[in-house]
Backbone bond lengths (Angstrom), bond angles and torsions (degrees), N, CA, C in turn:
res aa  C-N    CA-C-N  psi(-1)  N-CA   C-N-CA  omega(-1)  CA-C   N-CA-C  phi
1 M - - - 1.564 - - 1.408 111.67 -
2 S 1.345 116.54 128.96 1.542 119.25 176.59 1.459 110.95 -92.21
3 V 1.310 114.19 145.47 1.464 125.60 -178.96 1.551 104.67 -121.14
4 I 1.339 119.58 134.77 1.409 121.81 173.89 1.488 108.67 -88.75
5 L 1.304 114.64 116.10 1.517 113.77 179.42 1.625 107.01 -92.00
6 S 1.262 116.53 141.96 1.350 120.71 179.15 1.487 106.91 -97.01
7 R 1.430 112.02 120.45 1.389 117.22 179.38 1.552 108.22 -109.23
8 P 1.334 117.66 152.58 1.420 118.55 179.97 1.531 110.75 -63.14
9 R 1.271 118.86 141.15 1.384 123.71 -178.34 1.480 112.25 -148.56
10 Y 1.357 122.77 165.81 1.404 123.24 174.33 1.530 113.32 -62.11
11 S 1.379 118.06 149.85 1.445 122.39 175.43 1.557 108.57 -60.00
12 A 1.308 112.89 160.57 1.476 116.71 179.19 1.437 111.49 -61.25
13 P 1.471 120.00 -40.26 1.473 111.90 -177.92 1.528 113.96 -69.25
14 R 1.257 115.36 -24.94 1.462 120.08 177.79 1.555 109.58 -69.17
15 R 1.239 119.90 -49.39 1.371 128.92 167.91 1.493 116.38 -43.95
16 W 1.350 110.62 -60.85 1.430 120.24 177.24 1.574 113.46 -51.62
17 L 1.304 113.94 -51.60 1.383 120.79 176.83 1.571 113.14 -56.40
18 H 1.334 116.79 -48.22 1.445 120.75 179.86 1.615 111.76 -58.67
19 W 1.246 115.46 -47.95 1.504 118.47 -174.98 1.543 106.20 -78.72
20 G 1.344 120.55 -31.39 1.395 117.31 -179.03 1.570 111.18 -72.55
21 M 1.286 114.25 -37.73 1.546 116.67 172.95 1.569 113.52 -70.40
22 F 1.255 113.13 -28.35 1.497 116.54 169.62 1.527 108.53 -58.71
23 A 1.282 116.03 -55.35 1.447 119.80 -177.93 1.474 113.72 -57.65
24 L 1.283 119.50 -40.73 1.508 132.85 176.14 1.516 104.98 -55.31
25 V 1.395 114.81 -62.37 1.480 122.40 -171.07 1.637 104.40 -56.87
26 L 1.365 111.49 -49.54 1.534 114.19 178.74 1.458 111.85 -55.78
27 L 1.365 123.18 -43.28 1.443 124.25 179.62 1.584 109.33 -63.57
28 A 1.303 115.63 -41.27 1.571 116.59 179.93 1.563 106.51 -63.42
29 Y 1.262 119.24 -38.56 1.457 118.96 -179.91 1.488 112.72 -70.74
30 V 1.220 115.38 -45.11 1.623 119.86 -179.07 1.455 101.19 -61.25
31 C 1.271 122.47 -52.01 1.542 120.98 -172.67 1.515 111.65 -59.93
32 I 1.245 116.44 -41.42 1.591 117.05 -176.14 1.595 107.91 -75.12
33 N 1.231 113.01 -17.16 1.621 115.18 -176.85 1.559 106.82 -92.19
34 V 1.268 119.49 -23.18 1.447 121.19 -177.00 1.594 104.79 -99.02
35 F 1.318 122.07 -16.50 1.364 120.90 -174.00 1.436 113.84 -52.69
36 D 1.405 120.63 -48.37 1.436 122.36 179.49 1.516 118.97 -70.68
37 L 1.351 113.88 2.72 1.452 113.93 173.89 1.581 115.94 -84.42
38 F 1.350 106.25 -3.88 1.509 109.72 -178.99 1.542 110.33 -117.20
39 P 1.405 116.07 146.17 1.487 118.17 -174.58 1.531 110.57 -60.00
40 K 1.393 110.17 149.76 1.450 111.27 178.16 1.493 111.53 -72.20
41 G 1.383 121.86 154.12 1.320 127.91 -171.80 1.478 118.98 78.41
42 T 1.348 122.45 -1.25 1.466 125.74 179.97 1.602 107.24 -92.41
43 A 1.351 104.53 146.56 1.515 111.76 175.79 1.428 117.74 -57.08
44 V 1.395 116.82 -34.33 1.457 119.82 -179.58 1.532 110.37 -65.81
45 R 1.384 119.95 -42.51 1.320 120.93 172.84 1.523 119.66 -60.37
46 A 1.352 113.44 -38.46 1.467 122.00 -178.07 1.588 105.87 -69.18
47 N 1.345 117.08 -42.38 1.444 119.75 177.53 1.535 114.40 -64.57
48 I 1.273 118.58 -38.13 1.401 121.39 -178.10 1.564 109.32 -68.36
49 L 1.292 109.97 -41.28 1.517 112.44 173.63 1.560 115.91 -62.79
50 A 1.282 109.53 -38.51 1.611 118.08 177.26 1.513 104.65 -64.25
51 A 1.367 122.23 -37.93 1.421 122.22 -172.11 1.587 103.38 -71.74
52 H 1.294 118.02 -37.07 1.473 123.26 178.22 1.648 104.89 -56.04
53 F 1.368 114.42 -50.98 1.377 117.25 -175.31 1.490 111.72 -65.54
54 V 1.342 116.48 -39.83 1.568 118.40 -178.76 1.597 108.30 -64.11
55 A 1.338 113.96 -45.04 1.452 115.15 177.79 1.544 111.24 -57.35
56 G 1.280 121.55 -42.77 1.375 124.48 178.73 1.489 115.33 -68.22
57 I 1.284 124.13 -32.62 1.397 126.07 175.08 1.501 107.86 -77.19
58 A 1.350 120.61 -32.43 1.442 118.68 176.25 1.573 108.46 -66.85
59 V 1.307 117.11 -37.92 1.502 119.36 179.33 1.535 107.01 -60.50
60 L 1.304 115.21 -41.44 1.409 120.66 -171.09 1.605 108.82 -66.88
61 L 1.394 112.62 -40.64 1.456 117.54 178.81 1.538 112.87 -69.54
62 L 1.353 113.11 -25.13 1.544 114.29 -174.65 1.574 109.52 -90.04
63 V 1.304 116.88 -29.07 1.490 122.42 -172.00 1.492 111.37 -55.77
64 L 1.448 118.42 -41.83 1.442 119.22 179.92 1.524 112.55 -62.63
65 P 1.291 119.23 -53.64 1.415 118.91 -178.50 1.587 110.10 -60.46
66 R 1.295 116.14 -31.87 1.500 118.16 177.06 1.533 106.94 -68.75
67 L 1.302 122.77 -41.46 1.426 123.99 -177.96 1.581 111.30 -68.95
68 M 1.269 115.13 -34.93 1.496 120.77 173.69 1.591 109.13 -62.10
69 L 1.223 119.43 -52.58 1.400 123.90 173.61 1.606 114.41 -49.02
70 R 1.269 110.07 -47.97 1.441 118.51 179.89 1.458 112.24 -59.44
71 V 1.305 118.17 -48.64 1.432 127.41 176.55 1.545 114.20 -63.10
72 R 1.328 114.57 -36.18 1.508 116.46 -174.95 1.504 109.92 -87.29
73 H 1.350 119.10 -24.41 1.389 117.58 -172.23 1.583 109.41 -120.84
74 V 1.241 119.71 130.74 1.486 127.28 178.36 1.525 106.52 -66.00
75 A 1.330 117.40 137.42 1.461 119.80 173.63 1.617 109.12 -66.11
76 P 1.396 111.85 145.39 1.485 110.47 177.68 1.526 111.45 -68.50
77 P 1.283 113.96 149.98 1.589 112.24 -174.69 1.433 108.85 -73.33
78 I 1.383 111.06 150.92 1.463 121.45 177.29 1.555 107.00 -86.25
79 T 1.326 114.00 137.67 1.428 115.99 -178.56 1.600 108.78 -125.30
80 P 1.308 119.93 118.10 1.446 127.72 5.48 1.610 111.01 -80.54
81 P 1.294 120.41 158.69 1.325 120.66 -172.52 1.548 117.39 -59.41
82 L 1.307 128.33 158.95 1.413 133.09 -178.50 1.473 105.90 -79.31
83 A 1.335 113.74 151.02 1.485 123.46 164.57 1.622 108.91 -63.40
84 Q 1.173 122.30 156.30 1.445 123.21 -179.38 1.518 112.64 -58.70
85 A 1.279 116.31 -48.80 1.464 119.68 178.85 1.459 111.77 -63.17
86 T 1.275 125.45 -35.61 1.386 127.79 -175.96 1.585 105.56 -74.68
87 A 1.326 114.02 -37.05 1.643 116.36 -179.77 1.489 102.64 -65.86
88 L 1.416 122.54 -43.02 1.457 120.24 -175.83 1.550 110.63 -64.51
89 M 1.344 117.00 -40.96 1.515 117.07 178.00 1.541 110.86 -66.75
90 S 1.272 121.42 -26.72 1.430 125.69 176.68 1.519 108.13 -68.20
91 K 1.378 116.20 -46.42 1.524 121.24 -176.61 1.551 107.07 -66.12
92 L 1.263 119.09 -39.63 1.529 124.39 -176.31 1.462 107.61 -67.81
93 T 1.253 118.25 -46.46 1.407 122.37 179.67 1.585 113.01 -62.43
94 H 1.297 112.54 -44.45 1.492 117.32 178.85 1.602 107.89 -67.02
95 L 1.247 120.97 -36.03 1.466 124.40 177.75 1.517 107.48 -60.77
96 A 1.365 116.86 -47.14 1.457 122.57 178.77 1.557 107.65 -58.65
97 L 1.209 116.01 -46.05 1.573 119.20 -171.29 1.437 104.77 -71.71
98 Y 1.324 121.34 -35.90 1.564 113.65 -177.68 1.566 109.97 -79.30
99 L 1.299 117.27 -28.51 1.494 119.65 173.75 1.612 107.30 -66.14
100 F 1.279 113.99 -38.45 1.535 116.56 177.48 1.544 108.04 -63.76
101 L 1.328 117.10 -49.05 1.466 117.42 -173.10 1.456 113.46 -70.53
102 L 1.358 116.74 -14.73 1.536 116.53 171.19 1.563 112.75 -97.84
103 L 1.197 116.00 -41.02 1.600 115.71 -170.77 1.507 109.09 -82.00
104 Q 1.357 116.94 -37.94 1.481 114.93 -178.15 1.484 116.87 -61.08
105 P 1.305 116.55 -46.93 1.532 115.52 172.02 1.506 116.22 -58.50
106 L 1.378 115.78 -44.38 1.455 125.34 -178.48 1.535 100.19 -57.37
107 L 1.287 119.57 -55.06 1.597 119.35 -176.83 1.527 110.71 -58.98
108 G 1.215 121.53 -33.78 1.437 126.63 172.87 1.518 114.36 -60.73
109 V 1.361 114.16 -47.28 1.454 119.09 -179.64 1.549 106.04 -71.56
110 I 1.277 125.12 -39.96 1.440 129.71 -173.93 1.639 102.71 -65.98
111 T 1.320 116.68 -46.19 1.431 122.99 179.30 1.565 112.74 -53.96
112 L 1.369 112.60 -48.83 1.560 117.30 174.93 1.522 112.00 -63.89
113 Q 1.351 118.85 -41.34 1.409 117.34 -179.22 1.601 115.01 -68.17
114 V 1.305 110.20 -42.40 1.513 115.07 173.74 1.490 111.11 -57.35
115 G 1.382 117.47 -38.63 1.428 121.27 -175.77 1.485 107.23 -81.30
116 G 1.134 123.38 -2.47 1.605 125.93 176.63 1.544 109.56 74.02
117 K 1.358 117.52 32.95 1.467 122.97 -174.57 1.569 108.30 -105.07
118 A 1.296 115.98 147.34 1.458 123.71 170.01 1.506 112.62 -98.87
119 V 1.317 125.01 158.21 1.338 127.43 178.51 1.567 101.35 -99.90
120 T 1.298 117.29 117.15 1.492 121.51 175.43 1.503 113.83 -125.96
121 L 1.264 121.91 144.98 1.448 121.80 173.89 1.492 107.67 -138.46
122 F 1.338 113.65 125.89 1.463 123.41 -176.33 1.558 108.59 56.32
123 G 1.327 116.25 35.19 1.461 119.34 173.45 1.554 113.20 86.96
124 V 1.329 120.95 -3.30 1.406 124.58 -178.86 1.501 106.07 -101.62
125 T 1.356 116.74 127.55 1.477 120.58 -179.49 1.665 108.88 -77.51
126 L 1.228 117.33 123.21 1.432 119.56 -174.82 1.647 105.94 -98.47
127 L 1.382 109.99 -35.15 1.632 115.86 -178.71 1.410 103.38 -141.63
128 P 1.360 119.93 105.98 1.487 120.87 -179.45 1.592 110.56 -70.23
129 A 1.283 110.06 163.45 1.521 118.68 177.63 1.556 100.12 -75.53
130 L 1.339 117.15 117.69 1.410 119.10 -177.07 1.558 114.22 -96.10
131 F 1.303 121.02 -7.45 1.458 120.11 -171.38 1.518 110.99 -127.13
132 G 1.300 118.35 38.34 1.416 126.28 177.48 1.597 116.61 65.50
133 P 1.305 115.66 -141.66 1.582 114.68 -168.36 1.457 107.29 -71.93
134 G 1.288 123.04 -32.99 1.485 122.53 178.76 1.517 114.17 93.67
135 N 1.360 111.60 173.44 1.471 120.62 -179.63 1.593 103.59 -112.87
136 H 1.377 111.41 104.68 1.484 112.25 -175.90 1.474 117.78 -71.73
137 A 1.372 115.07 -28.80 1.529 118.55 174.23 1.420 111.88 -64.97
138 L 1.273 120.37 -46.71 1.495 123.97 175.94 1.541 113.03 -59.54
139 A 1.227 114.40 -44.20 1.532 124.02 -178.12 1.525 104.73 -60.63
140 H 1.354 119.02 -48.43 1.518 119.49 178.34 1.485 113.49 -60.74
141 Q 1.370 120.76 -37.76 1.339 124.66 171.98 1.511 111.30 -60.83
142 L 1.249 118.11 -49.70 1.514 121.22 -177.23 1.559 107.16 -65.14
143 E 1.416 117.87 -36.42 1.456 119.49 -177.21 1.562 104.79 -65.38
144 D 1.279 122.08 -37.69 1.442 125.28 -174.91 1.495 104.62 -65.71
145 I 1.343 121.62 -43.51 1.447 123.69 -176.49 1.561 104.84 -65.93
146 H 1.282 117.83 -46.49 1.492 122.63 -179.51 1.482 106.34 -52.45
147 G 1.275 118.40 -50.25 1.526 124.03 -178.51 1.449 114.09 -62.74
148 T 1.379 117.16 -38.11 1.477 118.86 171.98 1.399 119.08 -64.01
149 I 1.392 115.48 -42.10 1.505 125.70 174.50 1.492 106.03 -57.86
150 G 1.306 115.99 -52.37 1.452 119.05 178.53 1.471 114.31 -51.03
151 T 1.305 117.68 -50.12 1.474 123.29 176.65 1.538 111.84 -57.14
152 V 1.364 121.01 -46.57 1.288 124.11 -177.48 1.537 111.16 -62.46
153 F 1.286 117.58 -35.29 1.421 121.67 -178.61 1.535 115.17 -78.13
154 Y 1.332 117.93 -9.42 1.392 113.42 168.05 1.497 113.21 -61.92
155 Y 1.344 111.86 -30.67 1.506 115.50 -179.93 1.458 112.30 -80.76
156 V 1.328 119.11 -34.75 1.489 122.51 177.14 1.502 110.01 -68.12
157 I 1.345 116.73 -42.45 1.556 120.64 177.84 1.508 106.27 -65.50
158 G 1.342 119.14 -43.22 1.497 125.12 177.72 1.481 110.44 -57.47
159 L 1.287 119.43 -47.87 1.585 126.53 172.04 1.434 108.52 -53.04
160 H 1.236 121.01 -47.35 1.494 122.29 -173.89 1.576 110.33 -71.23
161 I 1.389 116.47 -37.77 1.463 113.88 175.34 1.499 111.61 -71.76
162 L 1.371 121.99 -42.75 1.507 124.66 176.92 1.500 107.80 -60.79
163 A 1.289 122.14 -38.18 1.491 120.50 173.50 1.464 118.46 -57.65
164 G 1.411 111.22 -43.52 1.438 121.10 178.72 1.698 104.34 -59.44
165 L 1.202 114.41 -51.69 1.491 119.70 -176.98 1.520 112.85 -62.35
166 W 1.271 116.77 -40.72 1.497 126.50 176.78 1.571 103.90 -57.65
167 H 1.354 118.63 -52.14 1.404 118.59 -175.90 1.416 112.62 -62.40
168 H 1.440 118.70 -34.68 1.371 118.47 -177.25 1.615 110.81 -82.74
169 F 1.243 120.77 -42.11 1.362 122.71 -169.85 1.547 119.18 -93.35
170 V 1.408 113.67 -20.75 1.397 121.10 -173.74 1.458 107.99 -117.48
171 R 1.202 122.48 -51.32 1.491 128.44 176.63 1.449 111.21 -77.03
172 H 1.252 124.10 -29.73 1.447 128.66 -179.10 1.460 113.25 57.79
173 D 1.407 115.49 43.78 1.440 118.13 177.98 1.525 107.36 -102.67
174 D 1.262 119.50 -172.62 1.517 125.06 -175.90 1.550 114.11 -100.10
175 T 1.293 116.02 13.69 1.455 118.28 178.03 1.456 119.67 -52.82
176 L 1.323 115.53 -45.83 1.431 122.54 179.62 1.570 109.67 -68.85
177 Q 1.245 117.43 -47.02 1.448 122.92 178.29 1.495 117.12 -59.41
178 R 1.409 116.31 -25.64 1.428 118.21 178.67 1.509 109.72 -69.46
179 M 1.338 118.09 -27.91 1.439 124.10 -177.95 1.553 111.94 -93.79
180 T 1.406 120.75 -22.43 1.394 118.68 -177.01 1.474 108.56 -102.58
181 G 1.405 119.45 -13.41 1.478 120.43 177.10 1.531 111.84 76.72
182 E 1.284 116.56 21.75 1.434 117.29 175.67 1.613 113.54 -74.80
183 A 1.265 113.80 135.11 1.460 118.91 177.03 1.651 106.29 -85.30
184 E 1.295 113.07 148.22 1.502 117.30 179.07 1.487 109.01 -103.50
185 L 1.368 115.29 135.43 1.483 121.70 179.46 1.514 108.19 -94.77
186 A 1.407 119.91 131.24 1.380 122.10 -179.22 1.452 105.41 -120.90
187 R 1.397 116.42 155.77 1.468 120.81 177.52 1.538 113.66 -95.71
């Protein structure tokens, strides 16, 4: 006879925010990577870039509620507990991810505003250019920084994903189940 054991896991809002933000970050990365496949001046290219902007703005809007939930609610314990060095690496990686989720979209918005560009999607202005024609040289520098940070975070995000898989398939702890909400069956 199987019994469903209830293990501590993240609350539903925290799980939804985690996976929703994952989807938005993935969308932003996919959009910026396929953007150059389309000719300049085409509507498809413009809408792909706008989708990148919208995904970034959505991440920015969701990161603060996510941070508030993280501060207000203790993470469920990992079973079996982590070694001290592994726990420290986890905290540092999560700190880097949260800084990325907050600062990268902000830098994107600042870059657009400095460049005097509005965010439009299918011809609808979602965020107008608030500061006039802008400084295009500074905007290009900020865009380069934004791109470099995005490239660096391929590796940080990859580390986060690999760590989740390592916890699940090598260490056999419940780290991944805490975020997916899977129940464990015991004999």
